[in-house]
Every structure is written in structure tokens, then in C-alpha cells.
MARVOSE-792850 format. One record per residue (C-alpha): x, y negated, z negated; residue number from 0. Coordinates in nm, 3 decimals. Example, Ala and Ser with C-alpha at 12.3 -4.5 7.8 and 13.67 -1.06 7.14 Angstrom:
BEGIN
ATOM         u         v         w     i
ATOM     1.230     0.450    -0.780     0
ATOM     1.367     0.106    -0.714     1
END
This chain:
BEGIN
ATOM         u         v         w     i
ATOM     0.000     0.000     0.000     0
ATOM     0.286    -0.233    -0.090     1
ATOM     0.458    -0.154     0.240     2
ATOM     0.141    -0.253     0.424     3
ATOM     0.135    -0.596     0.255     4
ATOM     0.503    -0.647     0.338     5
ATOM     0.433    -0.574     0.704     6
ATOM     0.148    -0.828     0.712     7
ATOM     0.365    -1.086     0.542     8
ATOM     0.649    -1.024     0.789     9
ATOM     0.417    -1.071     1.087    10
ATOM     0.284    -1.393     0.933    11
ATOM     0.638    -1.527     0.885    12
ATOM     0.730    -1.443     1.246    13
ATOM     0.422    -1.629     1.379    14
ATOM     0.506    -1.935     1.169    15
ATOM     0.866    -1.930     1.287    16
ATOM     0.761    -1.900     1.653    17
ATOM     0.526    -2.197     1.616    18
ATOM     0.801    -2.409     1.465    19
ATOM     1.042    -2.318     1.747    20
ATOM     0.777    -2.393     2.013    21
ATOM     0.693    -2.730     1.856    22
ATOM     1.060    -2.831     1.833    23
ATOM     1.118    -2.720     2.192    24
ATOM     0.830    -2.930     2.324    25
ATOM     0.931    -3.227     2.112    26
ATOM     1.285    -3.199     2.245    27
ATOM     1.160    -3.179     2.604    28
ATOM     0.931    -3.478     2.551    29
ATOM     1.218    -3.680     2.407    30
ATOM     1.441    -3.571     2.694    31
ATOM     1.179    -3.677     2.949    32
ATOM     1.174    -4.025     2.803    33
ATOM     1.555    -4.043     2.802    34
ATOM     1.575    -3.918     3.159    35
ATOM     1.373    -4.208     3.304    36
ATOM     1.622    -4.374     3.534    37
ATOM     1.563    -4.743     3.616    38
ATOM     1.581    -4.650     3.982    39
ATOM     1.271    -4.436     3.928    40
ATOM     1.070    -4.741     3.820    41
ATOM     0.883    -4.965     4.063    42
ATOM     0.733    -5.303     3.981    43
ATOM     0.390    -5.333     4.140    44
ATOM     0.359    -5.602     4.408    45
ATOM     0.089    -5.707     4.649    46
ATOM     0.131    -5.663     5.023    47
ATOM    -0.038    -5.562     5.347    48
ATOM    -0.105    -5.226     5.508    49
ATOM    -0.212    -5.107     5.851    50
ATOM    -0.354    -4.773     5.950    51
ATOM    -0.297    -4.693     6.315    52
ATOM    -0.344    -4.428     6.581    53
ATOM    -0.033    -4.381     6.794    54
ATOM    -0.076    -4.292     7.162    55
ATOM     0.114    -4.327     7.487    56
ATOM     0.023    -4.422     7.842    57
ATOM     0.135    -4.603     8.156    58
ATOM     0.098    -4.963     8.266    59
ATOM    -0.159    -5.010     8.543    60
ATOM    -0.352    -5.301     8.697    61
ATOM    -0.703    -5.380     8.576    62
ATOM    -0.836    -5.323     8.928    63
ATOM    -0.713    -5.134     9.234    64
ATOM    -0.895    -5.125     9.564    65
ATOM    -0.829    -4.951     9.894    66
ATOM    -0.937    -5.198    10.162    67
ATOM    -1.120    -5.095    10.476    68
ATOM    -1.267    -5.293    10.763    69
ATOM    -1.639    -5.305    10.680    70
ATOM    -1.747    -5.186    11.023    71
ATOM    -1.606    -5.107    11.363    72
ATOM    -1.747    -4.924    11.661    73
ATOM    -1.507    -4.667    11.796    74
ATOM    -1.134    -4.730    11.802    75
ATOM    -1.032    -5.095    11.784    76
ATOM    -0.684    -5.235    11.842    77
ATOM    -0.510    -5.401    11.546    78
ATOM    -0.468    -5.762    11.657    79
ATOM    -0.246    -5.892    11.376    80
ATOM    -0.125    -5.827    11.020    81
ATOM    -0.047    -6.136    10.814    82
ATOM     0.094    -5.979    10.500    83
ATOM     0.372    -5.743    10.392    84
ATOM     0.387    -5.488    10.114    85
ATOM     0.466    -5.662     9.786    86
ATOM     0.305    -5.993     9.885    87
ATOM     0.088    -6.174     9.634    88
ATOM    -0.241    -6.286     9.784    89
ATOM    -0.535    -6.501     9.676    90
ATOM    -0.902    -6.411     9.677    91
ATOM    -1.050    -6.468    10.024    92
ATOM    -0.712    -6.482    10.200    93
ATOM    -0.705    -6.332    10.553    94
ATOM    -0.486    -6.022    10.547    95
ATOM    -0.528    -5.869    10.894    96
ATOM    -0.772    -5.856    11.183    97
ATOM    -0.875    -5.632    11.469    98
ATOM    -0.913    -5.729    11.832    99
ATOM    -1.244    -5.914    11.871   100
ATOM    -1.282    -5.912    12.252   101
ATOM    -1.562    -5.655    12.268   102
ATOM    -1.734    -5.787    11.956   103
ATOM    -1.722    -6.148    12.080   104
ATOM    -1.867    -6.044    12.415   105
ATOM    -2.151    -5.869    12.236   106
ATOM    -2.210    -6.179    12.022   107
ATOM    -2.234    -6.405    12.326   108
ATOM    -2.474    -6.166    12.496   109
ATOM    -2.695    -6.155    12.187   110
ATOM    -2.685    -6.533    12.161   111
ATOM    -2.800    -6.572    12.523   112
ATOM    -3.078    -6.318    12.465   113
ATOM    -3.198    -6.514    12.164   114
ATOM    -3.200    -6.840    12.359   115
ATOM    -3.410    -6.683    12.634   116
ATOM    -3.652    -6.531    12.384   117
ATOM    -3.690    -6.864    12.209   118
ATOM    -3.815    -7.017    12.537   119
ATOM    -4.035    -6.746    12.686   120
ATOM    -4.059    -6.461    12.433   121
ATOM    -4.330    -6.360    12.195   122
ATOM    -4.298    -6.398    11.822   123
ATOM    -4.173    -6.038    11.785   124
ATOM    -3.926    -6.075    12.074   125
ATOM    -3.783    -6.387    11.917   126
ATOM    -3.744    -6.210    11.579   127
ATOM    -3.579    -5.909    11.746   128
ATOM    -3.334    -6.132    11.930   129
ATOM    -3.255    -6.324    11.610   130
ATOM    -3.179    -6.007    11.413   131
ATOM    -2.957    -5.871    11.691   132
ATOM    -2.769    -6.201    11.694   133
ATOM    -2.711    -6.184    11.318   134
ATOM    -2.584    -5.827    11.342   135
ATOM    -2.343    -5.915    11.620   136
ATOM    -2.216    -6.211    11.418   137
ATOM    -2.157    -5.984    11.117   138
ATOM    -1.973    -5.731    11.336   139
ATOM    -1.750    -6.011    11.460   140
ATOM    -1.667    -6.117    11.103   141
ATOM    -1.608    -5.755    10.998   142
ATOM    -1.302    -5.745    11.223   143
ATOM    -1.129    -5.971    10.970   144
ATOM    -0.999    -5.813    10.648   145
ATOM    -0.984    -6.053    10.350   146
ATOM    -0.864    -6.010     9.991   147
ATOM    -1.159    -5.933     9.759   148
ATOM    -0.960    -6.067     9.462   149
ATOM    -0.620    -6.216     9.384   150
ATOM    -0.346    -5.959     9.346   151
ATOM    -0.050    -5.787     9.503   152
ATOM    -0.051    -5.581     9.825   153
ATOM     0.114    -5.252     9.736   154
ATOM     0.052    -5.048    10.055   155
ATOM    -0.026    -5.110    10.423   156
ATOM    -0.143    -4.809    10.624   157
ATOM    -0.177    -4.949    10.979   158
ATOM     0.052    -5.133    11.218   159
ATOM     0.003    -5.419    11.458   160
ATOM    -0.085    -5.285    11.801   161
ATOM    -0.215    -4.952    11.671   162
ATOM    -0.581    -4.853    11.686   163
ATOM    -0.808    -4.846    11.382   164
ATOM    -1.110    -4.620    11.356   165
ATOM    -1.181    -4.581    10.984   166
ATOM    -1.015    -4.529    10.647   167
ATOM    -0.789    -4.742    10.427   168
ATOM    -0.600    -5.024    10.590   169
ATOM    -0.424    -5.152    10.276   170
ATOM    -0.423    -5.131     9.895   171
ATOM    -0.442    -5.435     9.669   172
ATOM    -0.398    -5.439     9.293   173
ATOM    -0.515    -5.704     9.052   174
ATOM    -0.221    -5.778     8.822   175
ATOM    -0.365    -6.091     8.663   176
ATOM    -0.413    -5.865     8.360   177
ATOM    -0.261    -5.526     8.293   178
ATOM    -0.402    -5.228     8.107   179
ATOM    -0.312    -4.885     7.976   180
ATOM    -0.543    -4.586     7.982   181
ATOM    -0.484    -4.350     7.689   182
ATOM    -0.642    -4.030     7.561   183
ATOM    -0.782    -4.029     7.207   184
ATOM    -0.799    -3.702     7.016   185
ATOM    -1.147    -3.579     6.923   186
ATOM    -1.085    -3.622     6.549   187
ATOM    -0.999    -3.990     6.602   188
ATOM    -1.300    -4.078     6.818   189
ATOM    -1.514    -4.198     6.522   190
ATOM    -1.244    -4.452     6.427   191
ATOM    -1.213    -4.617     6.771   192
ATOM    -1.417    -4.928     6.853   193
ATOM    -1.420    -5.203     7.114   194
ATOM    -1.210    -5.506     7.027   195
ATOM    -0.964    -5.330     6.796   196
ATOM    -0.617    -5.484     6.799   197
ATOM    -0.336    -5.291     6.967   198
ATOM     0.043    -5.332     6.944   199
ATOM     0.243    -5.213     7.248   200
ATOM     0.613    -5.146     7.299   201
ATOM     0.776    -5.063     7.632   202
ATOM     1.107    -4.876     7.676   203
ATOM     1.163    -5.097     7.982   204
ATOM     1.145    -5.408     7.758   205
ATOM     1.342    -5.309     7.446   206
ATOM     1.283    -5.526     7.142   207
ATOM     0.960    -5.675     7.281   208
ATOM     0.614    -5.630     7.131   209
ATOM     0.299    -5.698     7.330   210
ATOM    -0.054    -5.746     7.206   211
ATOM    -0.377    -5.601     7.340   212
ATOM    -0.721    -5.477     7.249   213
ATOM    -0.949    -5.180     7.305   214
ATOM    -1.144    -5.289     7.613   215
ATOM    -1.332    -4.981     7.735   216
ATOM    -1.442    -4.649     7.585   217
ATOM    -1.512    -4.351     7.805   218
ATOM    -1.874    -4.244     7.830   219
ATOM    -1.783    -3.877     7.821   220
ATOM    -1.508    -3.675     7.654   221
ATOM    -1.285    -3.445     7.857   222
ATOM    -1.254    -3.082     7.744   223
ATOM    -1.113    -2.934     8.064   224
ATOM    -0.792    -2.812     7.896   225
ATOM    -0.963    -2.675     7.583   226
ATOM    -0.857    -2.993     7.401   227
ATOM    -1.125    -3.258     7.358   228
ATOM    -1.006    -3.611     7.439   229
ATOM    -1.176    -3.941     7.511   230
ATOM    -1.030    -4.179     7.774   231
ATOM    -0.987    -4.531     7.639   232
ATOM    -0.860    -4.841     7.819   233
ATOM    -0.642    -5.097     7.645   234
ATOM    -0.633    -5.447     7.795   235
ATOM    -0.294    -5.615     7.748   236
ATOM    -0.280    -5.980     7.648   237
ATOM    -0.151    -6.218     7.913   238
ATOM     0.227    -6.243     7.902   239
ATOM     0.519    -6.386     8.099   240
ATOM     0.723    -6.071     8.042   241
ATOM     0.840    -5.900     8.367   242
ATOM     0.629    -5.584     8.329   243
ATOM     0.650    -5.332     8.611   244
ATOM     0.348    -5.125     8.712   245
ATOM     0.375    -4.758     8.623   246
ATOM     0.620    -4.790     8.332   247
ATOM     0.545    -4.606     8.008   248
ATOM     0.416    -4.770     7.692   249
ATOM     0.377    -4.668     7.328   250
ATOM     0.067    -4.803     7.156   251
ATOM    -0.046    -4.840     6.797   252
ATOM    -0.422    -4.892     6.776   253
ATOM    -0.502    -5.065     6.447   254
ATOM    -0.806    -4.891     6.299   255
ATOM    -0.778    -5.047     5.953   256
ATOM    -0.575    -5.311     5.774   257
ATOM    -0.571    -5.504     5.448   258
ATOM    -0.370    -5.796     5.313   259
ATOM    -0.275    -5.926     4.969   260
ATOM    -0.356    -5.596     4.797   261
ATOM    -0.163    -5.365     4.566   262
ATOM     0.019    -5.114     4.790   263
ATOM     0.220    -4.816     4.663   264
ATOM     0.415    -4.531     4.820   265
ATOM     0.203    -4.217     4.829   266
ATOM     0.469    -4.038     4.623   267
ATOM     0.367    -4.253     4.326   268
ATOM     0.018    -4.100     4.322   269
ATOM    -0.071    -3.799     4.108   270
ATOM    -0.391    -3.619     4.207   271
ATOM    -0.528    -3.368     3.960   272
ATOM    -0.871    -3.210     3.995   273
ATOM    -0.964    -3.464     4.259   274
ATOM    -0.876    -3.766     4.043   275
ATOM    -0.593    -4.002     4.134   276
ATOM    -0.360    -4.157     3.882   277
ATOM    -0.015    -4.311     3.846   278
ATOM     0.251    -4.283     3.579   279
ATOM     0.277    -4.624     3.418   280
ATOM     0.589    -4.721     3.220   281
ATOM     0.519    -4.922     2.904   282
ATOM     0.804    -5.009     2.664   283
ATOM     1.012    -4.723     2.798   284
ATOM     0.735    -4.467     2.758   285
ATOM     0.515    -4.313     3.026   286
ATOM     0.138    -4.301     3.040   287
ATOM    -0.085    -4.154     3.309   288
ATOM    -0.334    -4.419     3.426   289
ATOM    -0.633    -4.342     3.653   290
ATOM    -0.656    -4.551     3.972   291
ATOM    -0.896    -4.591     4.262   292
ATOM    -0.721    -4.553     4.596   293
ATOM    -0.819    -4.686     4.939   294
ATOM    -0.671    -4.718     5.287   295
ATOM    -0.355    -4.518     5.364   296
ATOM    -0.117    -4.514     5.659   297
ATOM     0.029    -4.176     5.564   298
ATOM     0.327    -4.323     5.378   299
ATOM     0.170    -4.593     5.162   300
ATOM    -0.169    -4.635     5.001   301
ATOM    -0.384    -4.923     4.876   302
ATOM    -0.479    -4.932     4.509   303
ATOM    -0.830    -5.071     4.473   304
ATOM    -0.832    -5.077     4.092   305
ATOM    -0.636    -4.956     3.792   306
ATOM    -0.311    -5.152     3.847   307
ATOM    -0.212    -5.516     3.849   308
ATOM     0.076    -5.705     4.001   309
ATOM     0.378    -5.682     3.769   310
ATOM     0.295    -5.337     3.623   311
ATOM     0.580    -5.086     3.617   312
ATOM     0.521    -4.734     3.747   313
ATOM     0.723    -4.426     3.832   314
ATOM     0.797    -4.323     4.189   315
ATOM     0.819    -3.962     4.305   316
ATOM     0.618    -3.855     4.003   317
ATOM     0.589    -3.492     4.108   318
ATOM     0.970    -3.464     4.097   319
ATOM     1.063    -3.700     3.818   320
ATOM     0.810    -3.648     3.538   321
ATOM     0.854    -3.322     3.343   322
ATOM     0.523    -3.148     3.294   323
ATOM     0.366    -3.269     3.617   324
ATOM     0.595    -3.048     3.819   325
ATOM     0.478    -2.743     3.626   326
ATOM     0.114    -2.825     3.699   327
ATOM     0.161    -2.738     4.061   328
ATOM     0.230    -2.374     3.981   329
ATOM    -0.073    -2.373     3.751   330
ATOM    -0.317    -2.490     4.012   331
ATOM    -0.283    -2.867     3.964   332
ATOM    -0.174    -3.109     4.236   333
ATOM     0.110    -3.329     4.108   334
ATOM     0.131    -3.526     4.432   335
ATOM    -0.119    -3.609     4.705   336
ATOM    -0.101    -3.407     5.023   337
ATOM    -0.182    -3.599     5.342   338
ATOM    -0.235    -3.488     5.698   339
ATOM    -0.098    -3.678     5.998   340
ATOM    -0.236    -4.029     6.028   341
ATOM    -0.291    -4.074     5.657   342
ATOM    -0.603    -3.858     5.620   343
ATOM    -0.626    -3.636     5.314   344
END
């Protein structure tokens, strides 16, 4: 019986001793954690700005391209003259080229004579018929002249003086008064794109230069032909004096969200546990976890909506630097936020 009591007492002593050791160990670790706070781990909270963007690429193109054809011609007509060369800049309404008008002018004169005769001796219907034929012949005469539908640059000429034109493109003109870039937006980003959003462009052909632009046109239908759903979007580039060449590549950042004069922190300063965000605040050399409300993120930095003020001191890289938070990861907690590309959680 006495031996039994001694065994119980021995177990009790062992439990007490283990508790003391555990308490001292934790106290030592806690003290160590405070001593291990390096000043370089501490950040003083400041206010700043943040942009969230979608990055895409495309190629510079004119806002309008048109293949020009003679509106009408009967049969094969000789090319009388060409007044422009490839690369020429032309103005709206400028005469570019014309076909031989001999046959068309003869037809116009004949129709004019027929109208004059009908006006003297013809019936009301005969006069109207003659008048309409005269108008058609006049239009056919004018259609032998090819004029620029808008101001731009002539990039291609497909016929030669002295050759015969039947149909098809005679020249190509491109409106370069404004330039644009057509890009493809991933399906997941479609809800964030809207007309008028600001765009920042950089061109490898113009190193060190940034251009501005805006979302000008959204496609009416997404393309899923390659098993990847994308939406075509056109970006209109702001007017510039920079020597931009058609066809060169461009990198674009479409700004889908931005804030100014707000508390902005690196994402590594955020601790997210059980869906609640917090930061590790440093007060008089000691750390305290403080809940915060987070907002817009660009994938590297994040806006703090509430919970911190300018001048507060916090720890950076909390999941690495603060003992105890690192262990939570292996226990199911999330010591640091995990973000997907583009800043989405």
C-alpha cells in the first residue's frame, strides 16, 4: 500500500517538474523573441499611393485602315495617272489617282443631249428618265477619280500608270492621326475592364519613354477558338510627338484600380489567420498583433483601410521573423497572405 502511494507521489512530482520546465522554456523563447527584433525588421507606417494593373502586350496600329477601290467602272479601264507614292501623307478629299475618262465622258455628253431633247419634246416620264440617266453618267465620270476618304498615309499602291483596272484594291491608306493597340484580355480579367480606364504604355523601340492612353473599345464577343477565352480590347494612345512606327510592339499596364494618400504596406507585413488580417505592431520594444482591414492590392503591396495610423511601427516579413507565427503554418494557420498573380487572393 505504501509503495502505491510512493508511485502516485512520484508521478505527481514528475508532472510538476515537466510543467516548470515547459513554462521556463516558453518564457525563455518569448524573451528571446523580443531580443531578436532587429531594427531593420521594423517599418514606420507612411501614407502613399497604389495602382492595380493588368499587364498585356500588343502592336501599334492606326485607328483606321482602308483599302481603296474605284467606286465603279465598266469593264477594263486604263489608269490615266497616279499622283501619289507609297509613304506619302495625304489630306481628306485629296485626288490620289484617276482612270481614263474618254468613254465615260462620251456617255455623259450623250446623256446630256438626250436630256435636252426630252426637255423640249418629251413627256414627263421621258424627261425624268433622261434626267436620271444624266445623273448616273455624271456619277460614273466622277467615280473614275480616287480621292482620300480621310487624312493619313498611303502605305501600298497596287496598280501602275498605263495599266488597266477592272476591280479590287487600288491603294491602302492608314489614318495615323491617332494610334491604337489591340490586346487580348484574359477571361478572369473581363469583369475589371471598362471604357475610359487609364493605360500606361512602354515601347522597346522608344526606351525610357512612357505613353498614355485609355481603353477605347471592348469587343462584343469573346474568342474561345484556342480553348482559351479572351476578349479583344482596343487601347487608344494619347496624341504624341514621339516617332512611333506602325507595327512595333508595346507593353501596356491597364489601371483597374488606384488610391492615393492611404496607408500602404508590403504584403509580407500582413498575417492572415482564420480569414482575419492583422499586423505585428511594435510598441516600446514589444510586439502586439493588431487586426486591420485591408483593401486594394497590386500583388506586392496592399492598402490598409483601418487599424493603423501614419507613424505606427510594425514588423515586416512577419511569417519569418516572429517566433510562434511560423509554427502556426504547420498547424493549419496562415502566417502570411497568399496571393495569386495580379494581386487577387
